C-alpha positions as a printed Julia matrix, in Angstrom:
299×3 Matrix{Float64}:
 -130.34   72.3   28.46
 -132.56   74.52  25.82
 -136.05   73.65  24.76
 -135.25   73.19  21.43
 -132.82   70.25  22.2
 -135.66   68.52  23.86
 -138.07   69.39  20.48
 -135.98   67.75  18.17
 -134.62   64.97  20.38
 -138.15   64.08  20.93
 -138.96   64.65  17.15
 -136.44   62.4   16.13
 -137.45   59.57  18.72
 -140.93   59.4   17.61
 -139.5    58.87  13.91
 -137.37   55.85  15.47
 -135.02   53.86  18.02
 -131.87   56.21  18.51
 -128.02   55.36  19.19
 -126.19   57.74  21.51
 -124.29   59.0   18.4
 -127.55   59.81  16.65
 -128.43   61.48  20.15
 -125.01   63.47  19.94
 -125.55   64.64  16.78
 -129.12   65.75  17.26
 -127.51   67.99  20.39
 -124.54   69.29  18.06
 -127.2    70.29  15.56
 -129.08   72.26  18.04
 -126.08   74.03  20.06
 -122.53   75.42  20.03
 -119.69   73.18  19.56
 -119.08   70.75  22.43
 -116.03   69.22  23.92
 -116.26   66.0   24.22
 -116.84   65.5   28.34
 -119.27   68.18  27.8
 -121.18   66.57  25.33
 -121.58   63.16  26.92
 -122.81   64.65  30.01
 -125.65   66.64  28.36
 -126.44   63.36  26.43
 -126.58   61.93  29.82
 -128.73   64.13  31.22
 -131.36   64.44  28.54
 -131.94   61.12  28.08
 -132.69   60.67  32.06
 -134.34   63.16  32.57
 -136.74   61.77  29.42
 -136.65   58.13  31.36
 -137.77   59.52  34.25
 -140.74   61.31  32.86
 -141.48   57.25  31.41
 -141.1    58.63  27.65
 -138.45   56.66  26.97
 -137.04   53.36  27.24
 -133.45   51.73  26.24
 -133.38   48.76  24.41
 -130.98   46.7   22.26
 -128.24   49.99  22.32
 -131.49   52.14  21.2
 -133.18   54.59  23.03
 -137.43   54.87  21.74
 -139.77   56.96  22.45
 -143.51   55.71  24.29
 -146.79   57.18  24.31
 -147.67   56.16  28.23
 -151.05   58.96  28.14
 -153.73   57.9   25.8
 -154.28   61.88  25.53
 -155.34   61.76  21.33
 -155.52   64.52  19.14
 -158.9    63.49  18.13
 -162.08   60.82  17.98
 -160.69   59.13  15.3
 -156.88   59.12  16.38
 -158.17   57.31  19.56
 -160.57   55.1   17.56
 -157.26   54.42  15.28
 -155.47   53.35  18.52
 -158.84   51.15  20.08
 -158.93   49.71  16.78
 -155.45   48.18  16.66
 -155.4    47.61  20.36
 -158.43   45.52  19.97
 -156.38   43.06  17.38
 -153.79   42.7   19.62
 -156.37   40.58  22.06
 -155.68   37.02  21.21
 -152.08   38.34  21.38
 -152.55   38.7   24.89
 -154.43   35.97  25.38
 -151.97   33.62  23.96
 -149.37   35.67  26.61
 -151.78   34.7   29.23
 -152.13   31.12  28.29
 -155.32   31.56  26.91
 -154.56   30.51  23.6
 -152.17   27.59  21.82
 -151.62   27.21  18.43
 -154.32   29.78  17.36
 -157.35   28.05  19.27
 -158.94   29.19  22.3
 -158.19   27.07  25.49
 -159.52   28.57  28.55
 -162.84   30.92  26.47
 -165.58   30.01  24.72
 -164.28   29.29  20.96
 -163.94   32.61  18.9
 -162.11   33.21  15.38
 -159.37   31.33  14.81
 -156.17   33.17  14.54
 -152.97   31.25  12.28
 -150.15   30.13  14.49
 -147.88   32.54  12.56
 -150.22   35.59  12.99
 -150.42   34.91  16.79
 -146.78   35.19  17.09
 -146.49   38.74  15.68
 -149.78   39.91  17.78
 -148.4    38.34  20.79
 -144.67   40.07  19.95
 -146.68   43.63  19.46
 -148.78   42.75  22.76
 -145.66   42.35  24.36
 -143.58   45.64  23.55
 -147.59   47.3   24.74
 -146.74   45.08  28.09
 -143.38   47.0   28.97
 -145.23   50.19  29.7
 -147.29   48.19  32.43
 -144.51   47.72  35.01
 -146.91   44.94  36.97
 -147.81   43.09  34.42
 -144.5    42.85  32.43
 -143.01   41.83  35.61
 -145.38   38.56  35.82
 -145.01   37.83  32.38
 -140.78   37.68  32.71
 -141.24   35.53  36.46
 -144.15   33.18  34.85
 -141.45   32.26  32.02
 -138.73   31.97  34.27
 -140.65   29.93  36.86
 -142.02   27.91  33.98
 -138.68   27.49  32.63
 -137.85   26.09  36.75
 -140.71   23.52  36.36
 -139.67   22.1   32.89
 -136.26   21.66  33.91
 -137.19   19.77  37.01
 -139.53   17.89  35.23
 -136.8    16.78  32.53
 -134.31   16.11  35.22
 -136.73   13.51  36.46
 -137.81   11.94  33.03
 -134.68   11.86  31.7
 -133.35   10.03  35.07
 -136.03    7.59  34.36
 -135.52    7.04  30.52
 -131.49    6.52  31.5
 -132.39    3.84  34.28
 -134.92    2.02  31.77
 -132.55    2.05  29.16
 -129.68    0.87  31.41
 -131.8    -2.18  32.45
 -133.58   -3.26  29.47
 -131.75   -1.45  26.4
 -133.02    0.73  23.8
 -136.94    1.34  24.15
 -139.57    2.01  21.27
 -142.06    3.46  20.67
 -145.72    1.33  21.08
 -146.64    1.23  17.47
 -143.22    0.15  16.23
 -142.52   -2.22  19.14
 -146.06   -4.06  17.36
 -143.84   -5.69  14.49
 -141.35   -7.13  16.82
 -140.96  -10.47  18.86
 -140.25   -8.3   22.29
 -139.69   -4.46  23.34
 -140.08   -1.93  26.28
 -142.26    0.84  25.2
 -141.05    5.02  25.75
 -144.18    5.21  27.49
 -142.79    3.45  30.82
 -140.82    6.0   32.09
 -143.99    8.39  31.52
 -146.16    6.24  33.42
 -143.85    6.04  36.31
 -143.77   10.1   36.4
 -147.65   10.06  36.2
 -147.75    7.9   39.46
 -145.13   10.09  41.49
 -145.96   13.6   40.47
 -150.39   12.62  39.9
 -150.8     9.69  42.57
 -151.83    7.99  39.47
 -152.43    3.97  40.1
 -150.65    2.48  37.13
 -149.78   -1.04  37.34
 -148.59   -3.56  35.2
 -149.9    -6.85  34.31
 -149.39   -9.65  31.58
 -151.68  -10.88  28.77
 -150.11  -13.56  26.06
 -147.31  -11.33  25.35
 -148.12   -8.58  26.11
 -147.81   -6.46  28.97
 -150.32   -3.96  29.15
 -150.25   -0.89  32.01
 -153.96   -0.87  33.88
 -155.6     1.53  35.74
 -155.11    5.17  35.09
 -153.93    4.01  31.78
 -156.37    2.46  30.31
 -155.33   -1.04  29.67
 -152.47   -0.1   26.98
 -149.92   -2.27  25.88
 -146.43   -0.53  26.92
 -144.08   -3.62  26.08
 -144.0    -7.31  24.63
 -142.46  -10.51  25.91
 -143.31  -12.7   28.76
 -139.58  -13.03  29.52
 -139.82   -9.06  30.57
 -142.35   -9.23  32.77
 -141.65   -9.94  35.87
 -138.38   -7.89  35.77
 -140.1    -4.84  34.34
 -142.86   -5.0   36.86
 -140.29   -4.84  39.49
 -138.55   -1.34  37.89
 -141.85   -0.4   37.66
 -142.54   -0.69  41.1
 -138.86    0.17  42.25
 -138.71    3.93  40.96
 -142.37    4.44  41.73
 -141.28    4.23  45.04
 -137.4     5.42  45.21
 -137.11    7.89  47.4
 -134.69    9.77  45.92
 -137.98   10.06  42.68
 -140.34   10.74  45.38
 -138.35   13.69  46.96
 -138.06   14.87  43.44
 -141.84   14.84  42.55
 -142.01   16.87  45.71
 -139.64   19.61  44.42
 -141.72   19.4   40.81
 -145.22   19.83  42.52
 -143.97   22.76  44.8
 -142.57   24.29  41.88
 -145.35   23.67  39.59
 -147.61   25.33  42.64
 -145.24   28.46  42.43
 -145.48   28.59  38.22
 -149.34   28.32  38.04
 -149.61   30.95  40.89
 -147.53   33.28  38.86
 -149.52   32.14  35.63
 -152.81   32.96  37.37
 -151.76   36.64  38.27
 -150.77   37.23  34.57
 -154.31   35.95  33.5
 -155.8    38.25  35.59
 -153.94   41.33  35.04
 -154.06   40.7   31.3
 -157.68   39.85  31.33
 -158.25   42.88  33.07
 -156.48   45.05  29.9
 -158.46   43.06  27.7
 -161.45   44.72  29.76
 -160.42   47.97  29.55
 -159.72   47.72  25.93
 -163.29   46.55  25.36
 -164.31   49.19  27.14
 -162.68   52.02  24.9
 -159.0    52.18  26.06
 -156.47   51.74  24.06
 -153.24   50.35  25.47
 -149.97   52.18  26.15
 -147.22   52.17  24.2
 -146.0    51.63  20.87
 -145.46   48.83  18.93
 -143.67   47.52  15.48
 -147.55   47.64  13.93
 -148.26   50.58  15.96
 -150.8    52.98  13.64
 -149.31   56.57  13.34
 -151.86   59.05  15.36
 -151.36   62.02  16.87
 -151.21   62.71  20.25
 -152.67   66.05  22.19
 -149.8    68.62  23.43
 -150.14   69.39  26.87
 -148.75   72.84  27.89
C-alpha cells in the first residue's frame, strides 16, 4: 500500500479513534476503486503493520494512535508532556496502592488530592501504562489476584456469619445491641476470622451481662446476656478449631501471599516510572487528558 495512504491513515488516527469503517473510507479516498475483498485485505495489512510497529492499539472496537517514542520536536513540547506526566503521579501512586481516598499511605504526607480527581488521574495513568507491557500486565495480574483473595475471604466470613445466624438468630451492630437486654454482635465472625488467619488470641469472657472479647480484641463488648455465654463461647472455640475453617484460612493466607508478591512487583515498577518522570522522562503513550505536542519526524 502506498505511503500516501499510510500518511492519511496516521494523520486521521492522531485525531482520534477510528473504526474499521473509518479506515475503509480513508483507503478508498486515497486509492482507486476497490473490490470489497481487496479493501478488507488492504485494511488488515495496514492495521497489522501499524500494530507491529507499536503505533496503534485496538480498544473498544476502535483503533487508537499512541506516541511510543518520546522524541519531541522541541524543548517546549517535551516540557509540556513532562508536566502532564508529573501531574499523573498521584494516579500512578493509587494504581500501586500507595494512595487511598487521596491520601498517601506508605509515603510521607504530600499534597492531598480530591478523591474524584484521583479517579480521573488513575484512569489516565492507566492509559499510559498500556505502553509499558510488563507494568500493565502486572497491574492486571494484581487485580485478578486481589479478586481471588477477596473472594476466599468473603466465602469464609460469609460461612461464619451464616453459622452464627443459624445458631443465635440475626446479629446486631454492637452500638445498637447496647439498647436491648440481649444480643449477639456482628463482630463475632470477624474475631473468629482473625483467630484463624492471623493467629489472634481473642476469646470470650462474661462480665455481668456483658460478653466481652479479651486478648487482642481489647475487651470490647461483642454480645449481651449471661444465658448466651456458654453456647456462644463454645461456638467461638468450635469455629476457631474447625478443620474446614482452618483449611480455608490456609488457602486465604496462600492467596494473600501471592497477591502481595505481585503487588510488590507492581509497586517497584511504578516507583521506577515515577523516578524517571522526576528525572525528566515523560510517560509514553497518550490518555484522554494528554496535551497536544509535536513529535519529531524520523526519516
